[in-house]
N, C-alpha and C positions, 0 to 999 in steps of 0.2 A: 737045412740049406734054403729050402723054399720059404720057411717062416722068416729067415734072416733077410731074404730078398724083399719080402712083401712089407716089412716094417717101415722103411723110409716112405713108401708110397702111402701107407696108412696114415703116417704122421702128417704128410703133405695134404691128404684129403681132409683130415681133421682140422688142419689150420685154415684151409679154404672155407670149410663149413662154418667155423666160428667167426670168420671175418664176414661172411655173408649174413649170418645172424645179427652181428653187431651193426651192420649197415641198415638192416631192416629195423632194428630197435631205434637207431638214431633217426630214421625217417619217420617213425611212428611218434616218437616222443618230442622231437625238436619243435614242430609247429605248436604243440600244446604248451611247451615252455615259453615260446615267443608270444603266444596269445596271452598267457598268464602275465608276462612282463608288460605287454601293451595295456592290459587292464590296470596294472599298478601305476602306470604313468598318468599324471594329471596335467592339465593345461594351465599355464599361468595366465591370469587375466588381470586387467586393471579395473578397479572398482572405486566408486566415490560413495561416501557416507552421506545419506540424505539429511539435510537440515534446512530450517527456514532462514531466510535473509530478508532484511528490509529493502524493498525495491519501490521505485516510483514508476507507475505505469504511464506509458506515453501512447498517443494515437496520432496518426498522420492525417492531414487534411490539406486541401489546396485553397489558396486565398489570393486576394488582390490588395495592393497597397493603396491607401487613400490619404490625402493630406489632412492633418489635424486642423489647420486653418488654410482656407482657400478664399482669396479675395479678388473680386473683379474691380478694377479701378476705373471709375467713371467721373466725368467732370461735374462739380457742383457750382461752377461759375461759367458764364458764357464769355467767349472772346477768342482772340487769336492765340495759338500756342507760340510763345516766343523762345522757349528754351526746353530742352530735354536733358536731364542730368543723370542718365544711367545708360548702361548698355545691356542688351538682352542677355539673360542667363546669369547675370552677376548676383551676388548676395547683397541685399540691402537691409538696413536697420530700420526699426520702427521710427517714424517721424522724419526720415530722410526725404528731401524734396526731390520729387520725380519729374514733375512738369511745372512750367511757369506759364500761366495764362496772363496775357497782357494786364498788368496790375494798375495801370495809370488811371482808368476810369474809377476803379475802386479806391484808390488813394484820394482822388478828388472828392469822392462821396464821403470818405472819412473826415476830410478837412471841413467840408460843408456841415457835416453832422456836429463836429466840435464847435463850430461857430454858432450853430442854432442852439446848442446846449448852453453856451455862454449867454446868449441873448435871453433864453428862457430863465436862466438863473438870475440874471439881473432884474428881469421883470418880477420874478418871485421875490427877490429881496425888497424891491419897492412896495410890492403888495403887502409884504409882511410889515413893513414900517407903517404904511397907511392904516393897516388893521390895528396895530398897537395904539396909534394915535386916536383912532376912532373909539377904541375900547376905553381909553382914559377919559375922552370927552363925553361918552355916553353916560358915564357914572355921575358927571356934574350937570347933565342935561344941557350940554352946550351944542350937541348935534341931535338931529332927529334919529329915530330908530331906523328909518329907511336908509339913511346914508351909512349907518353902521352896518346894516345887512348887505349893502352893495359892496362895501370894502371887505367884509368877511368872505363874500362870494368871490370877489376878485382875487383874494389871497388863495382860496382853494383852486380856482382856475389856473393861476400861475404855478401852483405846485404841481398840478396835473400836466401842465405844458412842459415843465422842467422834467418830470418823469418820462414823458413821451420823447423828449429830446435825448435823454440818456439811453432809452431803448433804441432809437434810431442810430445813435452812435455805436451802440453794441452791435446792431445788425450790419452797419457799414464795416466795422472791423471784422466781423465773421466773413462777410463777402470778400474782403481783401485777403483774409486768410485762405479762403477757398481758391483764390487765384494761384496759390502755391500748393499744388497737389502733392500731398505727402503720403508716405507708406504707412498704412494703418497697422501693419504687423511686420515682424522680421522674417526674412526668408529669401528664396530665390525668385527673381522676377522674370517674367516672360519678355518676349520682344515687344516693342511698341507697335501698336496698331495704327497710329497716326504719326505724322511727321511735323516738324516745325513749319509754322505758317498756315496751318489748317485752322479753320474756324470751328469751334465746338460750342455746343449749347447744353445748358443744364436742364433738368426736368426728367419726366418719365421716359423720353426717347433719347436720353443722353447716350452717346456712342461709347463703346468700350475702348479704353486707352491701352490697358495692359492688365496683367493679373500677377498675383503673388501667391506662392505656396510656402508655408512654414517648413523649416528644415530641422528644427531642434528635435521634434518628435514626429512620428508617423503612425498611422493606423494600418492594421491589416484586418480585413474583413473575410470571414469564412463561415462555412455551414457545419454545424455539429449535429450528429445524429442524436436522436432522443435518448437512446440507451446510454450513450457516453455521457450525455448531460446529466441524466439522473444519477448515474454511478459516481460521477465526480462531485455532485452536489449532495450526495447522501451523507447524513450526519452533520451537515452544515446548514445554518440558517441562510435563506436566500436573501442575502444583503450584499452591500457593496464590499465590505471588508472580506467576506468569504470569497467573493469573485476574484479579488486582487491577489489571493493566496495561490491561485492556479497559475503555474509557470507555463511560458510558451516559448518555443524556439522557432526561428525563422531562417531559411536558406533560400538564396536566389538560384537562378538556373545554373550559375557556374558551380554551385554546390561546394564552395570553398569556405566563405566566412559564415559563422553562425552568430546570429543576433539573438540575444536573450531579452525577453520582455515578460509581460503579465497580461492577463485577461482584463480588458477595460470594462466591458459590459456584455451581458447577454440580452437578447431581445425579450419582449414581453409575451411572445406567443410562439407556438410550434406551428410550422407550415404543414397543414394536413395533407397536402399534395406530395410533398417530399419526406415528411417525417423528420425534418431537421429544424433547428433553431439557429438564427443568425447570431454570430459572436464577433466581437471586435476586440483585438489585442492592441497594445501600445508599445512602441519600441523607441529607444533613444536613437537619434540620428544626427550626432554632432558634426560629422563630416559631410553630411548631405548626400551620401551615396545612394540612399534609398529614395526612389522617386515614385510619386503617385502613378498608378496604372501598372506597376510592375507585377508580374506573376511571382508568387511566393509559395514555397513548400513549408507548411506549418506542422509543428508537433506540439500537441497539447498534453501537459503532464498532470497527473493526479495531485490534488492539493497536498497530500501527505504521503510518506513512504509506508508501505504495508508489508507485513511478514508473509512471504510466499515461498514455496518450494521451487527451486530452479534446478534444471537438469540440462546438460549439454545435448544438443540435437544429434550428435553422433551416437549417443546411447539409446536413441529412440528408433525402433524399427517399424516398418509398415507391413501389415498383413491385410491385404485388400483394403477395406475402408476403416481398419482398426489400427491404432498405435499401441505398441507394446514395448516392454523392456525386459531384461533378464535380471532377476534378483538372486543373489547368492545367500542361501539360508545358513543356519547354524552348523550344518554338516558339510559345508562347502560344496553344495550341489546347486545347480541353476534351476530357477523357477520362472516360468512364463508369467508375466503380469501385464494385463491390459491397463492402459492409462488414458486419461482424458486431458487434453492439452488446452492451454489458454494462450496468452500473448507471447510473442517472441521478444527476447531481450539479449542483445549482443551475442548471438550464437547459442543462446540457451532458451529453453521453453518453460513457462510457468506450468507446473503440474496442478491441474484442477482436482483430480482424483486418481486413485490407484496406488499411490505411494504414501508412506508415512515416515515420520522422523526416525532415523536409525537404520533404515533399509540400506543394504549394500547393493548398488546397481552397477552392472558391467558397462563401461564407457567406451570400449574399443572392440573391434573384431566380432561384431554380432553374427556375421555370416558363418562363422565357424562354431557357433554355440548352438547346442540343442538342449531341450528341457531335460532335467535330471542328470546333467553331466557333472562329473566330479572335476573341480577346478581348484586352482591355487590362487586365491585373491590377493592382490597387492593394492593397498590404498594409495591413490594419487590425489594430488591437490586439485580441487575443482577450480577451473579457470574463472568461474563466476565469482569466486571469493576475491580475486584480485582486481576485478573490473568494477567500475561504478555503473551499476545496472541502469541501462537506458533502453527503453523499448524501441525496436525497429519495426514494429507492426504497422 
């Protein structure tokens, strides 16, 4: 009776005991299983495979625009200005008449010079005939040697007088041409400094009438550091053809339009004070938008494209004063790698050292990466492959 009554209680106690033991076992082994599962999980990462690409290295400089042709117009004839045939700021062509200086005195001088020339030629013709007669007569001893010599001399004097008259006529025509002040070059003309009715004089103290700057081409002057100059000219002879192979780009302060040109010339010396050399680039300016004196942002490109390793700046981390990347090795584990950087190119950096062709570099999420971490690499397209590399340094 007693045993029969205790049996249900014993069974209940055993059930509770086994349940408690099961809970303890679950508490002990569950964290270990979770920890084991967490070790088996790997982080997916995006990587790029390192390879070389041909790039053109560009450097930035500041410059000023200057005119290819700049001409100050001054009178070469004296007199009253009777006509002005342009408006300030307009485009003029070479040989266009800009000013008219009273041409009447010069026309009179031309007329007189023509008359003097006719007189001189008539005298020369007479002297020539007299000389021929004397030459025939001297052979038959009909005239003396003295008369023959006088006629020969008169012939020479008449010839010299005719030549002088021709020269005076030419000078008179030149002076008449100077009365019409013409544009020596094509370009944009400035405002006039004198008005109609003013008396102007030729000579060393001749007044400035106006000025013209050419607009078909324009120069940009800037300073290049010695290191860049030597690097760009390395492997090339220092001649004009090598210089013209160096491309240049120009932007104004609005930073909208890009003008493409080429290096026109380097100076013949390095400035020891600044360590720079003066450079001059030339650009086409068909619409005349580029004006002398403008500030310009210049970009000087290397003569040829060179094979370099490019890497996105997002893949590069900073450790105090060092730059590093994470490389995925053959076991899909991360490796810390210090790198040396060079120029910047469209969001990418040229790797000077620290990487080699074929390395797999993590390009995103460096903050979550630690050395010797097991990862699952996924190769993504490098953005530098789709862009035309242009340096922004």
